[in-house]
C-alpha positions in Angstrom: 91.8 -8.9 -33.3 89.2 -11.1 -31.3 89.6 -14.8 -31.4 86.2 -16.8 -30.8 86.4 -20.3 -29.9 83.4 -22.4 -30.6 82.9 -25.7 -28.8 80.8 -28.3 -30.5 79.3 -30.9 -28.3 77.8 -34.1 -29.6 74.3 -34.4 -29.1 73.8 -38.0 -30.4 70.9 -39.4 -29.0 71.3 -42.7 -26.7 70.3 -45.9 -28.1 67.3 -47.4 -27.2 64.5 -49.8 -28.4 60.9 -48.7 -29.1 58.2 -51.4 -29.9 55.3 -50.6 -32.1 52.2 -52.7 -33.4 50.5 -51.9 -36.7 47.2 -52.1 -37.1 46.1 -50.9 -33.8 42.7 -52.2 -34.4 41.2 -55.6 -36.4 37.7 -55.4 -37.2 36.4 -59.1 -38.2 33.5 -59.5 -40.4 30.2 -61.1 -39.2 31.4 -64.8 -38.7 28.8 -67.6 -38.1 29.0 -69.1 -34.8 31.5 -72.2 -34.7 33.3 -71.0 -38.0 36.6 -69.5 -38.0 37.2 -66.0 -39.8 40.3 -65.7 -41.9 43.3 -64.7 -40.4 44.5 -61.1 -39.9 48.2 -60.2 -39.0 49.4 -57.4 -36.7 53.0 -56.3 -37.6 55.0 -55.9 -34.6 58.4 -53.5 -35.1 61.5 -52.3 -33.1 61.6 -49.0 -34.3 64.8 -48.2 -32.1 68.5 -48.7 -32.4 68.8 -51.6 -29.6 67.7 -55.1 -29.7 64.5 -56.0 -27.7 65.7 -58.9 -25.5 62.2 -60.2 -25.3 58.5 -60.1 -26.7 55.7 -61.8 -25.2 52.3 -62.1 -26.5 49.2 -62.6 -24.8 45.4 -61.7 -25.0 42.2 -61.5 -22.6 40.2 -62.9 -25.4 38.2 -65.9 -24.0 37.5 -68.6 -26.6 36.4 -66.3 -29.3 39.6 -65.2 -30.8 42.5 -67.2 -31.7 45.9 -65.3 -31.0 49.0 -66.9 -32.2 52.7 -65.4 -32.0 53.4 -66.2 -35.4 57.1 -65.0 -35.7 57.0 -63.0 -32.4 59.0 -64.9 -30.0 62.2 -64.4 -28.0 64.3 -61.1 -29.3 63.6 -58.6 -31.7 66.5 -57.1 -33.7 66.8 -52.9 -33.8 64.7 -52.0 -37.3 63.2 -55.5 -37.4 59.7 -56.7 -37.4 57.6 -60.0 -36.4 54.0 -60.8 -36.9 51.1 -61.8 -34.9 48.1 -64.0 -36.5 44.6 -63.3 -35.0 41.4 -65.2 -36.1 37.9 -64.8 -35.0 36.0 -67.9 -33.9 32.9 -66.9 -32.0 31.3 -69.3 -29.8 27.8 -67.3 -29.1 26.0 -64.8 -31.1 26.8 -61.0 -30.8 29.4 -58.5 -30.5 32.8 -59.7 -29.0 36.0 -57.7 -28.3 39.4 -58.7 -27.3 42.6 -56.7 -26.0 45.8 -58.3 -27.4 49.2 -57.3 -25.2 52.6 -57.4 -26.6 55.0 -56.7 -23.8 58.8 -56.3 -24.2 61.9 -55.5 -22.6 61.5 -52.0 -24.1 57.9 -51.4 -23.3 54.5 -52.7 -24.4 52.2 -52.2 -27.1 48.2 -53.1 -27.5 45.8 -54.0 -30.1 42.2 -54.2 -30.1 40.1 -56.8 -32.0 36.3 -57.2 -32.5 33.5 -59.0 -34.4 30.1 -60.4 -34.1 29.0 -63.8 -34.0 25.9 -64.5 -36.0 23.4 -67.7 -36.3 23.5 -69.9 -39.2 20.9 -69.3 -41.6 19.9 -72.2 -43.7 16.7 -71.2 -45.9 14.9 -74.3 -46.9 13.5 -73.9 -50.4 12.3 -76.5 -53.1 15.9 -76.3 -54.6 18.0 -77.0 -51.1 15.4 -79.6 -50.0 16.1 -81.4 -53.4 19.9 -81.4 -53.3 19.9 -82.5 -49.7 17.9 -85.5 -51.2 14.8 -84.8 -49.3 11.6 -84.6 -51.1 11.1 -81.3 -52.9 8.4 -79.1 -51.5 5.0 -79.4 -52.9 3.9 -76.9 -55.7 0.6 -75.1 -54.9 -1.5 -77.3 -57.1 -0.2 -80.4 -55.1 -1.4 -79.0 -51.6 -4.8 -80.5 -50.7 -7.7 -78.2 -50.1 -9.3 -78.1 -46.8 -12.9 -78.7 -46.3 
């Protein structure tokens, strides 16, 4: 009779922290220059089994994007999340983009944002002039004929 011994090894994975950001891309609708868009949020999660000792948020966004750390500051416990708020405030016309970087004690994540600044469009019609308190536009009968 043969005796077979089996040795079982525990292959448990070591504890780690893993940072993730969702969504990884923010697309803002056309926004009038000088105005502020609605805020969009990014969820930053620690998908690991260890706490993250620090989270830093910074962006190379110039003046066109407002990046606020929301609830992402300090540490981030294992399995928990925080959020970052981003708004688009274009200071000139045209397509603009931004890269938001999230660094932590366990690595980093990034989020791209883009939007287009558009000019104000004030169509002046008889109704809008009347509402503004100015004299309404003349009707065709009131326009004098040139001789």
